[in-house]
C-alpha positions, 0 to 999 in steps of 0.5 A: 865456423864456430858457434859458442854458447856458455852456461854458468855453473848451476847454483843450488837454491838450498845453500848445499853443495851441488851433486857435482862437487868434486867432479872435474870438467871434461871436454867431449867432442861428437861427430854429428852429420846434419842434413840441410834442405834448400841450400843454394851453395855449400857455404849456405849449407854450412851456415844453416847447419851450424845455426840449426845445431847451435839453436838446438844445443843452446836449449841444453841444461846448465850442466854444460858449458862452452859448446863449440860447433865446427865443420869437419875437415876431410883430408886427401892422402895423395895431395895432402889437401883438406876440404870441408865435410860437405856434400851438396846435391840438388839443394840438399846437403850433408854437413859433417860437424864436430860438436864439443862441449864441457861437462862435469864428471868423475871420469871420461866415460861418465862425461861422455854419457852426460854429454850425450844425455844433455844434447841427444834429446835436442838432436833427435834421430841424429847419431852422435859419434864420440871422437874425443873425451879429455879432461880440462 
């Protein structure tokens, strides 16, 4: 499952250069746990989780681009199989998601802070664990 939302680069209204001029685009990935209530099946829970997170993140500012949401995979060391990060009990599910977005920043540390500031308020009371920051 992947949901994408692109935002164009902001254009200053006064004709001056943007404050982010000279910054590079960084890809920042967060691990996000999402609780879904009322799901009949695991696939329903995944669909609802991706949809809900996607709607909330689409409200983020124009300082981000290319937001991707995908379900995390869990691997078994004994049998080398993979399964989706999902637990469903009594129509209540915990779905593990990876949320990846691109932000402009001068360093990887700044990119992570900006990404956290951009999506954090839209995912209230949800822990955001950074798993990867790379330059585009």
